[in-house]
One Martini backbone bead per residue (centre of mass of N, CA, C, O) as a GRO file, in nm:
protein
  194
    1MET     BB    1   7.491  -6.788  11.751
    2ARG     BB    2   7.556  -6.530  11.550
    3PHE     BB    3   7.720  -6.448  11.267
    4ASN     BB    4   7.831  -6.177  11.376
    5GLN     BB    5   7.965  -6.299  11.624
    6ILE     BB    6   8.145  -6.498  11.484
    7LYS     BB    7   8.307  -6.293  11.310
    8GLU     BB    8   8.424  -6.134  11.559
    9ILE     BB    9   8.595  -6.367  11.651
   10LEU     BB   10   8.738  -6.470  11.382
   11LYS     BB   11   8.900  -6.195  11.317
   12THR     BB   12   9.116  -6.275  11.553
   13LYS     BB   13   9.221  -6.513  11.392
   14THR     BB   14   9.474  -6.779  11.326
   15VAL     BB   15   9.548  -6.985  11.033
   16GLY     BB   16   9.719  -7.269  10.937
   17ILE     BB   17   9.839  -7.387  10.609
   18ALA     BB   18   9.969  -7.707  10.516
   19GLY     BB   19   9.900  -7.676  10.216
   20CYS     BB   20   9.739  -7.626   9.864
   21GLY     BB   21   9.545  -7.838   9.787
   22GLY     BB   22   9.274  -8.001   9.834
   23LEU     BB   23   9.256  -7.941  10.132
   24GLY     BB   24   9.376  -7.648  10.166
   25SER     BB   25   9.208  -7.485   9.963
   26ASN     BB   26   8.926  -7.560  10.070
   27CYS     BB   27   8.968  -7.477  10.373
   28ALA     BB   28   9.049  -7.181  10.322
   29VAL     BB   29   8.784  -7.098  10.194
   30ALA     BB   30   8.592  -7.168  10.421
   31LEU     BB   31   8.728  -6.976  10.625
   32ALA     BB   32   8.695  -6.711  10.457
   33ARG     BB   33   8.378  -6.719  10.448
   34VAL     BB   34   8.359  -6.688  10.779
   35GLY     BB   35   8.614  -6.478  10.877
   36VAL     BB   36   8.888  -6.532  10.900
   37GLY     BB   37   9.150  -6.307  10.960
   38LYS     BB   38   9.402  -6.526  10.928
   39LEU     BB   39   9.612  -6.663  10.674
   40ILE     BB   40   9.861  -6.925  10.664
   41ILE     BB   41  10.032  -7.011  10.368
   42ALA     BB   42  10.185  -7.325  10.235
   43ASP     BB   43  10.380  -7.374   9.928
   44PHE     BB   44  10.569  -7.501   9.620
   45ASP     BB   45  10.359  -7.553   9.406
   46ILE     BB   46  10.199  -7.619   9.108
   47ILE     BB   47   9.955  -7.590   8.875
   48GLU     BB   48   9.759  -7.854   8.747
   49GLU     BB   49   9.520  -8.005   8.572
   50SER     BB   50   9.483  -8.248   8.770
   51ASN     BB   51   9.388  -8.053   9.017
   52LEU     BB   52   9.091  -7.959   8.930
   53ASN     BB   53   8.920  -8.210   9.058
   54ARG     BB   54   8.991  -8.076   9.384
   55GLN     BB   55   9.086  -7.783   9.351
   56TYR     BB   56   9.097  -7.423   9.412
   57TYR     BB   57   9.106  -7.388   9.081
   58PHE     BB   58   9.191  -7.270   8.744
   59GLN     BB   59   9.270  -7.278   8.421
   60ASN     BB   60   9.430  -6.991   8.422
   61GLN     BB   61   9.633  -7.121   8.665
   62ILE     BB   62   9.811  -7.288   8.507
   63GLY     BB   63  10.153  -7.287   8.621
   64GLN     BB   64  10.104  -7.166   8.893
   65LYS     BB   65  10.120  -7.075   9.203
   66LYS     BB   66   9.931  -7.168   9.465
   67VAL     BB   67   9.957  -6.947   9.675
   68SER     BB   68   9.892  -6.700   9.496
   69CYS     BB   69   9.615  -6.806   9.385
   70LEU     BB   70   9.479  -6.844   9.660
   71LYS     BB   71   9.499  -6.560   9.756
   72GLY     BB   72   9.333  -6.442   9.522
   73ASN     BB   73   9.074  -6.612   9.562
   74ILE     BB   74   9.016  -6.515   9.855
   75TYR     BB   75   8.983  -6.208   9.780
   76LEU     BB   76   8.724  -6.261   9.607
   77ILE     BB   77   8.560  -6.352   9.858
   78ASN     BB   78   8.752  -6.207  10.105
   79PRO     BB   79   8.915  -5.901  10.152
   80ASP     BB   80   8.949  -5.918  10.481
   81VAL     BB   81   9.154  -6.128  10.452
   82GLU     BB   82   9.453  -6.219  10.573
   83VAL     BB   83   9.729  -6.323  10.357
   84ILE     BB   84  10.001  -6.542  10.421
   85ASP     BB   85  10.258  -6.628  10.194
   86HIS     BB   86  10.446  -6.937  10.132
   87GLU     BB   87  10.711  -7.023   9.898
   88LEU     BB   88  10.750  -7.349  10.014
   89LYS     BB   89  10.913  -7.608  10.180
   90LEU     BB   90  10.824  -7.779  10.434
   91ASP     BB   91  10.989  -7.805  10.762
   92SER     BB   92  11.133  -7.842  11.078
   93LYS     BB   93  11.247  -7.539  11.066
   94ASN     BB   94  10.997  -7.353  10.945
   95ILE     BB   95  10.728  -7.425  11.094
   96PRO     BB   96  10.768  -7.269  11.370
   97GLU     BB   97  10.799  -6.987  11.240
   98ILE     BB   98  10.532  -6.971  11.065
   99PHE     BB   99  10.320  -7.107  11.307
  100HIS     BB  100  10.354  -6.972  11.601
  101ASN     BB  101  10.077  -6.762  11.577
  102CYS     BB  102   9.866  -6.984  11.578
  103ASP     BB  103   9.563  -7.131  11.672
  104VAL     BB  104   9.574  -7.316  11.412
  105ILE     BB  105   9.659  -7.620  11.232
  106VAL     BB  106   9.658  -7.735  10.883
  107GLU     BB  107   9.683  -8.041  10.739
  108ALA     BB  108   9.774  -8.074  10.362
  109PHE     BB  109   9.900  -8.350  10.269
  110ASP     BB  110   9.993  -8.623  10.070
  111LYS     BB  111  10.230  -8.728  10.248
  112ALA     BB  112  10.309  -8.922  10.519
  113GLU     BB  113  10.587  -8.793  10.585
  114MET     BB  114  10.474  -8.504  10.609
  115LYS     BB  115  10.273  -8.551  10.830
  116ASN     BB  116  10.474  -8.660  11.047
  117MET     BB  117  10.662  -8.413  11.053
  118LEU     BB  118  10.449  -8.207  11.151
  119ILE     BB  119  10.364  -8.346  11.406
  120GLU     BB  120  10.651  -8.359  11.540
  121THR     BB  121  10.711  -8.063  11.525
  122ALA     BB  122  10.479  -7.953  11.682
  123TYR     BB  123  10.520  -8.123  11.939
  124ASP     BB  124  10.808  -7.998  11.993
  125HIS     BB  125  10.747  -7.655  11.937
  126ILE     BB  126  10.395  -7.641  11.932
  127PRO     BB  127  10.197  -7.810  12.148
  128ASP     BB  128   9.943  -7.595  12.197
  129THR     BB  129   9.870  -7.635  11.901
  130PRO     BB  130   9.636  -7.719  11.710
  131LEU     BB  131   9.584  -8.018  11.499
  132VAL     BB  132   9.458  -8.057  11.165
  133ILE     BB  133   9.388  -8.362  10.999
  134GLY     BB  134   9.425  -8.570  10.704
  135LEU     BB  135   9.275  -8.914  10.690
  136GLY     BB  136   9.113  -9.054  10.447
  137MET     BB  137   8.986  -8.964  10.102
  138ALA     BB  138   8.975  -9.174   9.901
  139GLY     BB  139   8.773  -9.179   9.639
  140TRP     BB  140   8.435  -9.301   9.687
  141GLY     BB  141   8.198  -9.281   9.885
  142ASP     BB  142   8.150  -9.370  10.197
  143SER     BB  143   8.059  -9.124  10.387
  144ASN     BB  144   8.010  -9.258  10.686
  145SER     BB  145   8.328  -9.294  10.742
  146LEU     BB  146   8.348  -9.006  10.812
  147HIS     BB  147   8.555  -8.838  11.066
  148MET     BB  148   8.620  -8.724  11.401
  149ARG     BB  149   8.933  -8.732  11.593
  150LYS     BB  150   9.070  -8.721  11.913
  151SER     BB  151   9.428  -8.661  12.001
  152HIS     BB  152   9.472  -8.462  12.210
  153ASN     BB  153   9.595  -8.205  11.988
  154ILE     BB  154   9.458  -8.400  11.766
  155TYR     BB  155   9.273  -8.380  11.458
  156ILE     BB  156   9.099  -8.632  11.281
  157CYS     BB  157   9.020  -8.635  10.928
  158GLY     BB  158   8.832  -8.911  10.814
  159ASP     BB  159   8.876  -9.271  10.780
  160GLU     BB  160   9.189  -9.383  10.826
  161VAL     BB  161   9.229  -9.574  10.538
  162LYS     BB  162   9.214  -9.435  10.253
  163GLU     BB  163   9.455  -9.448  10.033
  164ILE     BB  164   9.639  -9.316   9.787
  165SER     BB  165   9.599  -9.431   9.445
  166ASP     BB  166   9.548  -9.541   9.133
  167SER     BB  167   9.279  -9.706   9.239
  168MET     BB  168   9.261  -9.443   9.466
  169PRO     BB  169   9.170  -9.149   9.405
  170PRO     BB  170   9.155  -8.817   9.430
  171LEU     BB  171   8.829  -8.668   9.483
  172ALA     BB  172   8.626  -8.411   9.531
  173PRO     BB  173   8.404  -8.507   9.728
  174ARG     BB  174   8.597  -8.629   9.967
  175VAL     BB  175   8.796  -8.400   9.986
  176GLY     BB  176   8.589  -8.179  10.042
  177MET     BB  177   8.476  -8.305  10.303
  178VAL     BB  178   8.744  -8.309  10.464
  179ALA     BB  179   8.804  -8.008  10.440
  180ASN     BB  180   8.532  -7.921  10.583
  181MET     BB  181   8.591  -8.073  10.837
  182GLN     BB  182   8.835  -7.915  10.913
  183ALA     BB  183   8.701  -7.638  10.923
  184ASN     BB  184   8.492  -7.721  11.136
  185THR     BB  185   8.703  -7.789  11.355
  186VAL     BB  186   8.831  -7.516  11.371
  187LEU     BB  187   8.564  -7.373  11.476
  188GLU     BB  188   8.531  -7.542  11.723
  189ILE     BB  189   8.788  -7.449  11.855
  190LEU     BB  190   8.748  -7.129  11.836
  191LEU     BB  191   8.441  -7.141  11.971
  192ASN     BB  192   8.441  -7.309  12.241
  193ASP     BB  193   8.501  -7.051  12.456
  194GLN     BB  194   8.225  -6.866  12.391
   0.00000   0.00000   0.00000
């Protein structure tokens, strides 16, 4: 399939991004570059200097809201992408409302309890929507341990082992690899029936 054909298909698709940090910002940018038609992004956080080691933001954006900066950064890359931004903390009540029309949802949270909440909420309220999650991207090296595994309607990207901690921080290379693995998995889902 040629890139023009791929773009024609993708411009009709909607992808939800739950969280706009290391995984979410990089995955959203990758999807914008290939021409996904609509991105629905949600996060409540602001950009801190410590985020710049792995997130798709810039020095002059420190102190600003992640969703509005990511929306602006995406428009600089591809102004044809429609970006719907929600500046809020996602929970079991607003997730079904925000992401109900998505073809795929990308989970991009830092905390395990938020990942679990999204998985449970999606399973209960929008079970037919594929969910692409990131699990195990801390540290550096060991690139061959990263993989994608499908379990029902959930696609797990990462090594599923290395949790973020003080001695195993999230760093740009592995976080970026998993974010792009998530974006690649989204494309696989969206283009699979073509």
